[in-house]
Structure formats: C-alpha cells, structure tokens
C-alpha positions in Angstrom: -41.0 19.8 11.6 -42.2 16.4 11.7 -39.3 13.7 12.1 -41.0 11.1 9.9 -40.6 14.0 7.1 -37.1 14.3 8.0 -36.4 10.7 7.8 -38.3 10.4 4.4 -36.2 13.3 2.8 -32.9 11.4 4.2 -33.5 8.3 2.8 -34.6 9.7 -0.4 -31.5 11.7 -0.8 -29.3 8.8 -0.3 -31.2 6.7 -2.5 -31.4 9.1 -5.5 -27.7 9.5 -4.9 -26.6 6.1 -5.2 -29.1 5.6 -8.1 -27.5 8.4 -10.0 -24.1 6.7 -9.2 -25.2 3.5 -10.9 -26.3 5.3 -13.8 -23.1 7.3 -14.2 -21.4 3.5 -13.8 -23.5 2.2 -16.6 -22.9 5.4 -18.7 -19.0 4.8 -18.5 -19.2 1.3 -19.2 -21.5 2.0 -22.1 -18.7 4.2 -23.6 -16.0 1.9 -23.0 -17.9 -0.9 -24.9 -18.4 1.8 -27.7 -14.7 2.9 -28.0 -13.4 -1.1 -27.9 -15.9 -1.8 -30.8 -14.7 1.3 -32.6 -10.9 0.2 -32.2 -11.9 -3.4 -33.0 -13.1 -2.3 -36.3 -10.0 -0.1 -37.1 -7.9 -3.2 -36.3 -9.9 -5.5 -38.5 -9.7 -3.0 -41.1 -6.1 -2.8 -40.9 -5.7 -6.6 -40.9 -7.7 -6.7 -44.1 -5.6 -4.1 -45.9 -2.5 -6.1 -45.2 -4.0 -9.1 -46.2 -5.2 -7.9 -49.4 -1.8 -6.6 -50.3 0.3 -9.1 -52.2 2.9 -10.8 -50.5 6.8 -10.4 -52.0 7.9 -13.2 -54.1 10.4 -15.3 -52.1 13.5 -16.6 -54.5 14.6 -19.9 -54.0 18.2 -20.2 -53.1 20.6 -21.9 -55.9 21.4 -25.6 -54.8 25.0 -25.5 -53.1 27.6 -26.5 -55.5 29.3 -29.7 -55.2 32.2 -30.0 -53.1 35.5 -31.1 -54.4 36.5 -34.8 -54.0 39.4 -34.3 -51.8 38.6 -31.8 -49.4 41.3 -31.4 -46.7 39.9 -31.1 -43.4 42.0 -29.2 -40.5 41.1 -29.4 -36.9 39.2 -26.4 -35.4 41.5 -24.3 -33.4 40.0 -24.1 -29.7 38.3 -20.8 -28.7 40.5 -18.8 -26.4 39.3 -18.6 -22.9 37.9 -15.4 -22.0 38.3 -14.3 -18.4 34.9 -13.2 -17.0 34.7 -9.4 -15.9 33.5 -8.4 -12.6 30.2 -6.4 -12.9 30.1 -2.9 -12.3 28.1 -1.3 -9.7 24.8 0.3 -10.8 25.0 4.2 -11.2 23.2 5.9 -8.2 19.7 7.4 -9.1 19.4 11.1 -9.6 18.4 13.4 -6.5 15.5 15.4 -7.8 14.9 18.6 -5.7 11.2 19.6 -5.6 10.0 22.6 -3.9 10.1 22.8 -0.1 6.6 23.8 0.3 3.5 22.9 -1.4 1.7 25.2 -3.9 -1.8 26.1 -3.1 -3.5 27.7 -6.0 -6.7 26.1 -6.3 -9.9 27.4 -4.6 -9.5 24.8 -1.9 -5.9 25.6 -1.3 -6.8 29.3 -0.9 -9.8 29.0 1.7 -7.6 26.3 3.8 -4.9 28.9 3.9 -7.6 31.9 4.5 -8.8 29.7 7.6 -5.4 28.7 9.0 -4.4 32.2 9.5 
C-alpha cells in the first residue's frame, strides 16, 4: 500500500468523526431549545389561566371601636430572662455497608474477568 493513501484515509476518518460530533452537539442543542419552548408555552398557559380566574373579594375590616375615655394603663411586666441552652452535638452519620467486591455483570466486566484469569 501507498503511504499517501493511508494518510488520506486516516485524516478523512478523523475529520468525519469530528464532523459527526459537531452534528450531534447541534441536534442536542436544538432538542433543548424545542423543549424549553414547550415548557415556556405551558408556563404561559398556566399564568393566563390563573390570571383569568377572578380574585376572591377582599373584605375590609371594621373600624376599631372607640377606646374608653379613662383607660387605666398598667406597666408592662418584664419578660423572664431565659437561660441559653447548650447546643447538642449533631447525630453521627450512619455507616452504609456496600458489597465488598464489585459486581461485573456487563459484557465488559465479563470480558475483563475472562482475560484476568
């Protein structure tokens, strides 16, 4: 084989891989924008529905009754001083025991186990 042909095939493969990667990124970005637009429409519909509902009538409070002319004012009693309590130590985190050895149930795990023997 010619070395020039091998170089052309290699460069073409690398360029093709990166072009496909850029295409996949563009597809994922487009999907994200579509779903954001769908969520925006749902939020706008909810806001319109809540705005369309009439608000509950607000009742005004009655004016306060006139105070008696000779009200006896009593001095306020001082609030009892509370003794600050010491903070308790936080509870220790629970220890979770997992399996001692990893389970290799996938194809790659089985192949690795086969070649390690």
